[in-house]
C-alpha positions, 0 to 999 in steps of 0.5 A, spaced: 471 493 472 479 492 471 483 497 476 490 497 479 490 502 485 498 501 487 503 504 483 510 508 484 514 512 479 521 515 478 519 521 483 520 516 489 527 515 487 527 507 487 522 506 481 522 507 474 518 510 469 514 517 468 507 518 470 505 518 463 508 512 461 504 508 467 497 511 464 499 509 457 501 502 459 494 502 463 490 504 457 494 498 453 492 493 458 485 495 458 484 498 465 478 502 467 481 505 472 489 506 474 491 509 481 497 513 482 499 513 489 507 515 490 510 515 496 509 520 501 516 524 502 520 523 508 518 526 514 521 523 520 529 522 518 533 527 514 533 525 507 540 528 506 543 523 511 538 517 510 538 511 505 538 515 498 532 514 493 527 512 499 521 517 497 520 524 493 523 530 496 518 534 499 518 540 494 516 535 489 509 533 492 505 539 489 509 538 482 506 530 483 499 532 484 499 537 479 502 532 474 497 527 476 491 532 475 494 534 468 494 527 466 487 526 469 484 531 464 489 529 458 486 522 458 479 522 461 476 519 455 481 513 455 482 511 462 479 514 469 485 516 473 485 516 481 490 521 484 493 518 490 498 517 495 501 512 499 502 515 506 506 512 511 504 511 518 510 513 523 508 513 530 509 520 533 509 524 527 501 524 526 500 531 526 505 532 520 502 526 516 495 529 517 497 536 514 500 532 508 494 528 507 489 534 508 493 539 503 491 536 497 485 533 493 487 526 494 482 521 491 484 516 496 490 515 501 493 508 502 496 507 509 502 503 510 507 501 515 514 501 512 518 504 518 519 502 525 522 508 528 528 509 523 528 502 520 525 501 514 523 494 514 521 493 507 528 496 504 532 490 502 538 494 504 536 494 511 535 487 512 541 487 517 536 491 522 533 484 524 540 482 526 540 481 534 533 482 534 527 478 537 523 477 531 517 476 535 518 483 538 519 486 531 512 483 529 509 485 536 511 492 534 509 492 527 502 490 528 501 495 534 503 500 529 498 497 524 493 497 529 494 505 530 495 507 523 488 504 522 485 508 528 487 514 526 482 516 520 487 518 516 487 513 511 482 510 506 486 503 504 490 499 509 496 497 504 500 490 504 498 489 511 503 483 513 509 486 509 513 484 515 514 477 512 517 480 506 524 478 506 522 471 510 524 473 517 519 469 521 519 468 529 518 461 527 513 455 528 513 456 536 510 463 535 505 461 530 499 462 534 501 469 537 503 471 530 496 469 528 493 473 534 497 479 532 495 478 525 487 477 527 488 483 532 490 488 526 485 485 521 480 487 527 482 494 528 481 495 520 474 492 521 473 497 526 476 503 522 471 502 516 477 502 512 478 498 505 484 493 505 488 492 499 490 485 496 497 487 494 500 482 488 507 484 489 508 479 494 508 473 489 515 476 487 518 477 493 522 473 497 516 471 501 513 468 495 506 470 498 501 475 497 500 481 502 496 479 506 496 471 506 490 467 504 489 466 511 488 473 513 484 474 507 479 469 509 479 472 516 478 479 512 472 476 509 469 473 515 470 480 518 466 484 512 473 488 510 472 491 503 478 490 498 481 493 493 487 490 489 494 493 487 500 491 483 505 496 487 508 497 480 515 500 480 516 500 473 510 501 467 512 494 465 510 491 472 503 495 472 497 490 473 502 484 474 499 478 478 492 482 479 489 476 475 491 471 480 489 477 486 482 477 483 482 470 482 484 469 490 479 474 492 473 470 488 475 463 491 474 466 498 468 469 496 469 476 495 464 479 489 466 487 489 472 491 489 472 498 492 474 504 488 475 511 490 473 518 488 475 525 492 476 520 498 469 517 497 468 509 496 464 506 491 463 498 490 464 495 483 463 488 481 469 484 482 471 481 475 475 474 474 
């Protein structure tokens, strides 16, 4: 089965393309399933005074879901559409996150850590946030948040697990052993929670030039028995499916033979095709 479970569209502010354009592109690519998974609205910062174009406004969320469901019906004979959300984990805001997740009929929810407090570590406009910080401390804070996110039970899929490396900021060789231990602790938390993890192919096009998560982490995930799914994290219909052939091949080489798909928050394993 050919799938792409991580996509964003124009509503989020920093992507282009209408939802229907992604659907049509998915049909062109021969996808069996496409997951629509736009960003959860901002809840812990004031969108009016924060960086612009970060996520869809809260009043757009029901319109997003309604459009997804309408397209699901319209194209049901051509492609299987799954309605999802990339739901940020923000420590201290668990009640608000849970309320959003329970308010709509999602097929799946991706749990991602973008924010450490009010700092979005994945935003290219905010790389100055690294200035003056102990990088190892940032990694500790990030992976602590990943563990807490996995333990909430809110999410079906943990997204781009080592995205902290996106812009190439690393604690250095002398901290490699501790970073590996932090990564392994996060993977163990995912395994304990029973959730799926995604192989996010977008990392190959970012400054880190490496998939999320790394091959080493994937091998550890395989050892722990963590189920996998795949996503391009496309922010443009033209990028849909980008590098997913590499992602599937990487999973196959490690030993994975199935991918996880979801419907109404229920997981099914399907054959991995390469």
